N, C-alpha and C positions, 0 to 999 in steps of 0.2 A: 356677610358672606363674601369671601374673597373670589376674585375672578380667577378662572382657570388659566394657567400659563400654557401657551401653545408654542411648540417648536416649529419654526418655518422649515419647510422641506419641499423639494420639487415633487416628492412622491406622496405628499399629504393628500389624503382622500383618494388615492389611486388604488385601483385593483392591480395587484402585482402580477397578474396573469394576463393583462390586456395586451394584445398583439402590438398595438401602436406604441405602447410603452416599451415593449421588448425591442422594437426596431429602433426607437430613440436611444436606448442604452447600449445597443449592439456596437455602436461606433467608438465606445470608450476603450482605449487601449489599456489592458491589464498589464500589471507589472509581472516580470518573470523573475522570481526570487533566485533561481539557480539555472541561468541560461547555458552554462557550461557543464551541467551535471549529466552523467550517463547513469541511468538506472539499469542495473543488470539483475535480471530475475533468474535465480537458480531453481529450477523446478524440482519438486520432490520426486515425482514419478520419473522424470526424464534425466535427473542428475544425482540428487542427494541419495536416493535409494540404492545407487550403485556402490556407495561406500568409498573406502580409502583409495581404491585403484583409480577412480574418476575424480574424486573430490580433491585429493592432495595436489595433483597437477593444476587443477583449476584455482585452487587457493594461491598457489605460487604465481600463476599468470595474472590473476586479478589483483593480487596483492602488489606485485611489481608495477602493474599498470596504474594502481592507485597513487604511486609516488609521483606521477606526472599528470594524472588525470583525476578529475572530480568524479567519484563513483559512490553510488548508493546501491548496496546489494539488498535484494528482496528475496525471500525464500517462499517456496511452495511446500505442500504437505506430503504428497506421494501416497505410497501404499497404505500408510497408517490412516490417512483421510479416507481412503476407499473402504477400509475396514470399519471405521467408526460410522461412516454413512450407512454401510450395509447393516450394522447392528441397530443404529438409530431408526432407519427406515422400517426394519422388521418390528421394532417396538412402537411404531406409529408416531415418532417424534415430528413435530411441525418443522417447516423449512427453516424458520428463524433459529430454532434450537440446533438443528443440523449445521447451520452456518457457524454458530457459536462453537460447537464441538470441533468442526473442521479447522477453525481459526487456532485452536489450542495446539494443533499438530504443527502448523507452519510456524507458530511461536516457538515451539520446542526446537525446530530446525534453525530458526534464527539465532537462538541461544547457542546451539552447537557450532554454527558457522561463524558467529562472532568470536568464539574461543579459538577456532581454527585460524581465524585472521588476526589473532592477538599480536603475532610478530609484525604486523603491518598496522598496528594501532586500531584493530577491529573493536568496535563497540556496538553492543546491541542497543537499539533504540526502539521506542514505541511509535505507533503512527501519529500519536499526538505531539511527538518531538520533531516532526518534519520541518517546522519553521525554524528549528535550531540548526538545520543543516549547514547554512553558511558559516556559523561559528564552529561547529564540529569539524568541518572540512578544513577551515583555515587553521585549526589547531593540529592538523595532520591526522585526524581520525578517519577510519574507514567504517562508516555506519552500516549496520545490518539490521533490517526490519523484516517482520513477517509480511508476506504479500497479501494476506487476507484483507479484502476491503472492509471498512468499519461498519457495514450494515448490521452484522450480528443478528440480534433478535428481531430487528426491523427488516430483515431480508424479505423482499416480497416473494411469494410462492411462484414457481414457474407455471406456464400454461398446462404442462403435463408433468405428472410426477411430483416429487417433493425435493429433489436435489437442488441445493442453492445454485441459481444461475450465475451469480457473480463470485468467481473464485480468485485464486492468486494472480493469474495473468491480468485479470480486470483490476485487481488491487495495485499491481505494479504500474499499469497504464495510468490509473487515476492519480497515483503519486507523482508520476512524471509529469502529468498534466497540471496538477495543482501548483508545482514549483516551477513550471515552465522549463522543464529539462530539455537538453539537446537531443537525447536519445533514450529510447526505452528498448532494451535488448532482451527479448524473451527466449 
């Protein structure tokens, strides 16, 4: 019988929720992947739903700014999210399913916005592409991503009701946080 190989680790045999361990690891400086990045959230309800009259000037403004500043655009869902949530709630859908449905709407908005940003090298990316931001931006791209956080079916139910508690503002904030962005503009 062969002896079992063990990997040496400071966390070997540790409970990863022990408070003392949390304090010990709190001092480790995390890298900031994109410290000069500006995450700009375009809300569906507050911006995109207003159409051409509001969107076109914003596309020009953000597009021009992207020539001199590192920008990631995140999109919200808006009135269509409210509609699908209304239908889903009426049908008794669980919170995780409602979160999945809502994400499809902000994804549609990301596709439309990336096309509108095409003159500024707009490119639609998925949340799984966030670690490619340094390369994309160094190539002169203006990445556009849906703002829905990646909880999807695993979204935990709220204390009251069934509307997913983490929506696109949360997603934009979490993306800014994970890459160490300079700003998150909602």
